[in-house]
N, C-alpha and C positions, 0 to 999 in steps of 0.2 A: 550382752548382745553378741560379742565376739564367740563366746562359748555355744550359743544357740546356732550360730551359722556354721560353725565347724561341725557340730554333730549333725545338723540338718544336711549339710553337704555329703557327709559320710553315708547316711541312709540313702540319700539320692543316688549316690554312686552304685550301691547295692541294687536299688530298684531298677536303675537303667540297665545294669548288667543282666538282670533277670528278664527285662522286657525285650532283650534283643533275641531270646530264645523262645520258641513256641512252647506254650505251657499246655499240658494235658489237663490241669486242674488249678485255676488260679487261687482257689480257696486254700489249697495246701501251701502254696507259696505264701499267702497272706498269714497263715498260721505260723510258718517258719519265721517270717519277718517280725511277727509279734514276739516270738521266743527270743530273737536276737535283741529287740528293743527291751524287752524285760530284763535281759542280762545286763544291758548298758545301765539301766536303772539300778540294778544290784551292785554294779561295779562303783557307781558314784556313792551309794549308800555305804558301801564298805569304806570308801574313801572318807567319808564323814566319821565313821566309827573309829578309823585309824587316827584321824586328827584328835578326836576326843581321848582316845587311849594315851596319845602322846601328851596331851595337857595334863591328864590326870598323873601321869608319871612325872612330869616336870614340877607340878605344884607341891609335891612332897617335900621340897626344900633341899634336895640333894644337888641342884644344879645352880650355876650362876646365870641368871636370866638377864637378858637385855630386853629393852622396849620392842626392838624389831621382831624378836620372836613372837611375842604376843600379838602384835599387829598383824604379822604374817598369819598367825593362827586364825585370827578373825577374817582376814581376806581370803584365806584358802577355804575356810568353812563357807563363806558366802558363795564362793565360786563352785564349790562341789555341790551345794544346795541348789544352786541355780541350774547346773547340769542335770541334777536328779529331777528337778520340776519340769524342765524341758522334756526329758524322756517320758515322765508321767503324762504330760499334756498330749504327747503324740499317742499314747496309749488310750487316754481317756479325755478326748479333746473337749467334752461337754463341761469338764471341771477346770478348763483352762483359766477362766476368769477368777474363779475362787482360789485356785492355788497360787496364781501369780500375785493376787492381792496379799495373801499371807506371806509369800516370799518377799514382796516389797516391804512389808512390815518388819521382817527380820533384817533386811538390808539397812532400813533406818535405824533399827536397834543396834546393829553393828557399828554404824557411823556414830551413834551416841556414845558407845562404849570407848571409841577412839577419841572423840573430842572431849568427853568428860574426864578422861584421864590422860590428857595431853600433858607434857612436861610442865607447862605453866599452870595448868589447872591442878595438877598434883601438888605443886609447890605451894600454891595458895591454901589447899586443903590441909596440908600438913601444918602450915603455920596457924591455921584457925583451930585445929582440933588436936594438936600435939600428937598426931599419928607418926609413929616412928617405924612402922613395919615397911618393909621393901615395897615401893610403889609397883614395881613389875609383878611381884607375887600378888599384890592386891588386885591389880588389873587382871592377872590370869584367873584369879578366883572368881571375879565377876563374869568373865568370859565363859568359864566352866559352868557357872550358874545359868547363863543364857543357853549354853548348849544342851545341858542335861540336868538342870536343877529341878526342883519341884515345880511343875507348871502352875501358874496362877489361874490360867484358863486354858481350854483345849488348844494346842498348838502354840502356846507361848514360848516354849523352848524348842530349839532346833531338832532335837531327837524326838520330841513328841510330834512335831509337825512331820517329821520323816515317817513315823509310825502311821499317822493319819493318811498320809499319801499312799503308803503301801495298801491299807485297807481299802481305799478308794479304787486303786488299780486292781487289786485282787477280787474285790466284789464285782467289778464290771467284767473281769476276764471270766469269772465263773458263772455269774447270775444269767441264767437263761442260755448260756453258750455251750454247756457241756453236752447236751443232747445234740445240738447242731454240729458240733465238732465230731461227735461219735458217728452221726450219719454221714458226715463228709468223708471221714476216714473209712468207713464201712464200704462206701461206694468206690473208693479209689485205692485203698491199701489193704493188703491181706495180713492177717495175723498168722503166726507160725502155728502149725498144728498143736493143740493142747495148750497154747499160751492165751492168757487173757490181756495181752499187751500189744498194742500197735507200736511199730518201731519205724521211726523216720530218720533218714539220713539228712541231717540239717542243711546241707549244701546241695546234694544230688536230688533229693525228693522235692526240694523247692523248685527245681526246673522241671523235672519229669519224674513223677511218682512211679516207684518201682511196681511192676505187676507182680512179681514174686515177693513173698514175705522175706524181710531181712532176718537173718540169725544174729542174736546178740554177740555172738562170737566172730561171725564173719564181718560185721560192721566195724570191728576194731576200735570200739569205745572203751577206754580204759576205765572211767568210773562206772560204767554200766556192767562191765565184766566184774569189777569188785563187788557192786551192789548184789549181783545175782551169785556170787561165788558160793555162799552157804545157804541160798534161798531154796525153796521147793521147786525145783525145775526153773521155769521161766514165768511162774505165776507169782502174783502178789495178793496180798489180803485185801478183802473188800473194805476194811476198816470201819465196819458197821457192826452193831450189836448182833444183828441177824447173821450168824456164822454160815447159814446155809445159802446165803445170797452170794451171786458172783458179782464181780466188779470188772470194769474195764479201765485199763490204763493206757496212756500214751507216753512214749519216751522219744524225745527228739535229740538226736546224738550226733557228734562229731568225734574225732580221735581223742580229744582231751576234755570235752565238755558234754554234760548231761543235763537235759531238762525233763523232768518227770512230773506228771500230774495224774490224778484219778478223775475219771469222767463219770461222776455220780452227782445226782441233784441234791442228795442228802448230806453230803460232806465235801469239803475242800481240803486238799493236800497237795502241796507243790514241793519238789525238791530240785534244787540247782546245784551242780557240783562241777569243778574243774580239778582235774588231777594231771598235771603236766610234769610232776616231780621238780618244778621250779617253785620253791616254797612261797615266795611273795605272791604268786599268782593262784595258788591252790586254795580252795575253800569249799565249804558246804553251806548252803542256805536251805532252810526249811520253813514253810509255812503250814499250820495245821489249825483248822478251825475248832470251835469250842466243843465239838462233839467228840474230838479225838483226844485220847489221853497220851501225851508225848512221853510221859515217864516209861511207857512200854516200848518206845521206839528209839529214843535219843540216848546214846551213851554219854558219859560225863565230859565236861569241858566246853559245852556250848554257851555262847552269850545269848541270852533270851530277852525278849521284850514282849510284854503282854498287852494286847489290845482288846476291845469289846467285840471283835470279830474273831480273834484266835491269837495264836502265839507265833511270833517271828523269832527264828533261832539261827545263829551263825557260828560256824567254827571256821576261824581264820587265824593268820599270823602264828601257825604252829607247824611242827615238822610234817613233811609230806607223809611219812609213815603213819602219823597219827590221823591224818585225813583219810588215808587208805583203810586203816583199821576201822575207823568210824563208819565208812561206807559199808564194809563188810557186816559190822555189827547191825547197822540200820537194815540192810537186806535181809539179814537173818531175822530180825524182829518184825519185818514186814511179811515174812512167810506165812501163809495160811495155817501152818501147823503150830505156830508159836504165838500168833496174835489172838 
C-alpha cells in the first residue's frame, strides 16, 4: 500500500504542475503522461529482472548464503511486482481487479515460501527426509522456480505474470488508439519536411505543443541522435511486407530518454531507451508483435521473452558503449533501405 501511495503521489505532482499552465491541447499532455507511466512500468519490470539475475548468479553455489538474503529476495520481488502492477492499473484500469487478484496470489505464494522454509520447518524436514543439502540454497532454488520456472498455468510464475501484464498494457495502448493518436498529432504537431516522424519534447510539448516541427538534432535527445546516426535521413521503415507503403512514427524525447512507436493499425513496435552514460540507468527495451521479424532488427545481447502477442526484448546491465552501439545498429536496421 505504501508503494502505491508513493507512486500515486508522484504522478499527482506531475499532473498538478501541468494543470497550472494553460494547455493548447490536453490530448498531447495525456499522451506524454502515458509515456511517463509506461516508463515507470518498465523500470519496475527491470527491477524484477535484476532480482532474478542476481538469484540465478547466487544459486550457482559460489556464494555463502544466509537466510536473510533469500527472504530479502522474496520481499523485494513482491514489492517490485506490486509497483509494476500499480503502474499497469493506471494505464489499463479496466484490468485492475484481475491484475490485483493475480498479484495477491503471488503475495500468498511468497508467504508460503518463507513459512514452509522457516528454520524450524527446515530442521523438521531434514530430520524426516535425511536431506543434507544447504537449506538456504534449497529455499533459493524454490524461489527461482516461483520467479521464472516452468509455469503450471498462465501467470503462475512472476515473470510469466509480468509478460502477461505487458501484453495487456501494450494491447490497450495500440488497439484502436494509433489512428486517434496520429490524428491528434497531425492537428497539433508538424513533422519535419521529408520526415515520417512526429517528434515531441516530453516536457515542453506536454505543456504547449510546438507550432514548428522539432529537429532530431535541435531537441538534443542522445538516444534519438544515436538511432538516426546511420539511418536513411529521418525516416524509418514501415515494418510491413508492402515496401511501397509509408508509415508514421512518433518519438517522445528528452535529453537522455526516448520513447518511439509506429502508428500503424497492422503492426505494433515500441522502443524505449535511456542513454545517460550512467551504466546502471542505461537500457533499451523493444516490443515487436508477431508480424515483425526481430532478427532483422536486434543486434546480439538482448534478453528476450516470447508472448502470444509478440516479443519483449531488453538490453540492460551492460556498458553504455554497448547500449549506444546497439541503438546505432537498430536505427540502421530500421532504415527503409535495409529492412
